[in-house]
C-alpha positions in Angstrom: -47.9 -6.4 -67.9 -49.6 -7.5 -64.6 -53.2 -7.7 -65.6 -55.7 -6.6 -63.0 -55.0 -6.1 -59.3 -56.4 -9.3 -58.1 -54.1 -11.4 -55.9 -53.2 -14.6 -57.6 -52.9 -18.0 -55.9 -49.6 -19.9 -55.9 -48.7 -23.6 -55.8 -45.4 -24.3 -53.9 -42.4 -25.0 -56.1 -40.2 -28.1 -55.9 -36.6 -27.4 -55.1 -35.1 -28.4 -58.4 -32.2 -26.7 -60.2 -33.3 -27.7 -63.7 -36.8 -26.4 -63.0 -35.4 -23.1 -61.6 -33.2 -22.7 -64.6 -36.1 -23.2 -67.0 -38.2 -20.8 -65.0 -35.5 -18.2 -65.3 -35.0 -18.8 -69.0 -38.8 -18.5 -69.7 -38.8 -15.0 -68.2 -35.7 -13.7 -69.9 -32.4 -14.8 -68.2 -29.6 -15.9 -70.5 -29.1 -19.4 -69.1 -26.0 -19.9 -71.3 -24.4 -17.6 -68.8 -26.1 -18.5 -65.5 -27.9 -21.6 -64.2 -28.9 -23.2 -61.0 -27.0 -26.2 -59.5 -27.5 -28.7 -56.7 -25.5 -28.4 -53.5 -25.1 -32.0 -52.4 -23.7 -31.3 -48.9 -22.0 -28.7 -46.7 -18.6 -30.2 -46.3 -15.7 -28.7 -48.2 -15.3 -31.5 -50.8 -19.0 -31.3 -51.9 -19.0 -27.5 -51.9 -15.9 -27.5 -54.2 -17.8 -29.2 -57.0 -20.3 -26.4 -57.3 -19.5 -24.1 -60.3 -17.9 -20.8 -59.1 -18.3 -18.0 -58.5 -21.7 -18.6 -56.9 -24.0 -15.6 -57.1 -26.7 -16.8 -54.7 -27.6 -19.7 -52.5 -31.3 -20.8 -52.2 -32.3 -22.6 -49.1 -35.5 -24.7 -48.7 -36.0 -25.4 -45.0 -38.8 -26.7 -42.7 -40.7 -24.0 -40.8 -40.5 -24.9 -37.1 -41.8 -23.3 -34.0 -38.3 -22.2 -33.2 -38.0 -20.4 -36.6 -41.4 -18.8 -36.2 -40.4 -17.3 -32.8 -37.5 -15.6 -34.5 -39.6 -13.9 -37.1 -43.0 -13.6 -35.3 -43.3 -9.8 -35.9 -42.7 -10.0 -39.7 -45.3 -9.7 -42.4 -46.6 -12.7 -44.3 -47.3 -11.2 -47.7 -46.2 -13.9 -50.1 -47.3 -17.3 -49.0 -46.6 -20.2 -51.4 -44.9 -17.9 -53.9 -41.7 -18.1 -51.8 -39.9 -20.2 -54.4 -40.5 -17.6 -57.1 -39.6 -14.8 -54.7 -36.4 -16.5 -53.8 -35.6 -16.9 -57.5 -36.3 -13.2 -58.1 -33.9 -12.2 -55.2 -31.2 -14.6 -56.4 -31.2 -13.1 -59.9 -32.0 -9.4 -59.2 -29.6 -8.9 -56.4 -26.5 -10.4 -58.1 -24.5 -10.1 -61.3 -26.9 -12.4 -63.0 -29.2 -9.4 -63.4 -26.9 -8.3 -66.2 -27.8 -11.4 -68.2 -31.6 -10.6 -68.3 -32.8 -9.6 -71.8 -33.9 -6.0 -71.8 -37.1 -6.7 -73.7 -38.1 -9.6 -71.4 -41.0 -9.8 -69.0 -38.6 -10.3 -66.1 -36.6 -7.1 -67.0 -39.9 -5.0 -67.2 -41.1 -6.5 -63.9 -37.9 -5.7 -62.0 -37.8 -2.2 -63.5 -41.4 -1.6 -62.2 -40.7 -3.1 -58.8 -37.4 -1.4 -57.8 -38.8 2.1 -57.0 -41.7 0.7 -54.9 -42.0 0.2 -51.2 -41.7 -3.4 -49.9 -45.5 -3.7 -49.5 -46.3 -2.3 -52.9 -43.5 -4.4 -54.5 -45.1 -7.6 -53.0 -48.5 -6.6 -54.3 -47.0 -6.0 -57.8 -45.3 -9.4 -57.9 -48.4 -11.2 -56.6 -50.5 -9.6 -59.3 -48.1 -10.3 -62.2 -49.8 -12.6 -64.7 -46.4 -13.4 -66.4 -44.8 -14.3 -63.1 -47.8 -16.4 -62.1 -47.7 -18.2 -65.5 -44.0 -19.1 -65.2 -44.6 -20.2 -61.6 -47.5 -22.4 -62.5 -45.5 -24.0 -65.3 -42.6 -24.6 -63.0 -44.8 -26.1 -60.3 -46.3 -28.6 -62.7 -43.0 -29.6 -64.2 -41.2 -31.0 -61.1 -40.2 -34.6 -60.6 -42.7 -35.1 -57.7 -46.5 -34.4 -57.7 -47.2 -30.7 -57.0 -49.3 -30.0 -53.9 -52.6 -28.2 -54.4 -53.1 -24.6 -53.4 -55.1 -25.7 -50.4 -52.4 -28.0 -49.0 -50.6 -26.9 -45.9 -46.9 -26.5 -46.7 -44.4 -26.2 -43.9 -41.4 -25.5 -46.1 -40.0 -22.2 -47.1 -37.4 -20.7 -49.5 -34.9 -17.9 -48.7 -32.0 -16.6 -50.7 -28.5 -15.6 -49.6 -26.3 -13.2 -51.6 -23.2 -11.1 -51.2 -24.4 -7.5 -51.0 -22.6 -4.4 -52.4 -20.8 -3.9 -49.1 -19.4 -7.5 -49.1 -21.7 -8.8 -46.4 -23.9 -11.9 -46.3 -27.5 -10.8 -47.0 -30.6 -12.9 -46.6 -33.7 -12.3 -48.6 -37.0 -13.7 -47.3 -40.4 -12.9 -48.8 -42.0 -13.1 -45.4 -39.8 -10.5 -43.8 -40.1 -6.7 -44.1 -36.7 -6.3 -45.9 -33.3 -7.6 -46.4 -31.6 -9.1 -43.3 -27.8 -8.5 -43.2 -26.2 -11.3 -41.1 -23.0 -9.5 -40.0 -20.8 -12.0 -41.9 -18.0 -10.7 -44.0 -17.8 -12.2 -47.6 -14.5 -10.8 -48.8 -14.9 -12.0 -52.4 -17.7 -13.5 -54.5 -16.0 -17.0 -54.4 -16.4 -16.9 -50.6 -20.2 -16.7 -50.7 -21.0 -20.4 -50.9 -18.7 -21.3 -48.0 -20.0 -18.4 -45.8 -23.7 -19.1 -46.6 -23.2 -22.8 -46.0 -21.7 -22.1 -42.6 -24.5 -19.7 -41.6 -27.2 -22.1 -42.7 -25.6 -25.0 -40.8 -25.2 -23.0 -37.6 -28.4 -21.0 -37.7 -31.0 -23.0 -39.6 -30.1 -26.6 -39.3 -29.7 -26.3 -35.5 -33.3 -25.2 -35.2 -34.5 -28.5 -36.7 -31.6 -31.0 -36.1 -33.7 -34.1 -36.8 -35.3 -32.8 -40.1 -34.2 -34.1 -43.5 -36.2 -31.4 -45.3 -33.3 -29.1 -46.0 -32.3 -28.5 -49.6 -29.7 -26.1 -51.1 -29.3 -24.8 -54.7 -26.7 -22.4 -56.1 -27.0 -19.9 -58.9 -23.7 -19.8 -60.7 -22.0 -20.0 -64.1 -23.7 -22.3 -66.5 -21.6 -25.5 -66.9 
């Protein structure tokens, strides 16, 4: 499934819900059940138009010195694959995992990855030819010109989900594991509001003048 053990190189993904939905479909997600949607703003009125219940929130944000200070001790295993890693977390750690075809490349990849250590899991994902192919197709299908592998990219994806204990959990490919944020998410319908509040208070305040924030939700297909 994964070809040889050579580490593949990744072009950054554009933050685009249609692109993310097609990526997911190509690897085995039933997109008649789940799809990605734009989040147009963080006020209550704009959040209310996002299809519910939201399973995951993907955040694209600028990497700043303030952010780097907060995660200086963490590993940097994934690099420009962060969009794909965010997608994997959004699907595999939510109810959407039940909508993955059991004979698909994505199902087989997740089955192989689950028992591994975080480091071994990262190596498996980086060496997956199927994952790299879907990533490459998605990177070349965006509305804007894709950067080259060599381009310096100061944007990064993370995913927020409601974990099994009803807590806000953040998945970041550059950290050593899941980060639980100590925020109670009583029911699945509360995830979007709680994630939006956390992002506003803890990410946007680090780069208050930046316009390079983008949010996408994984939820019911409309």
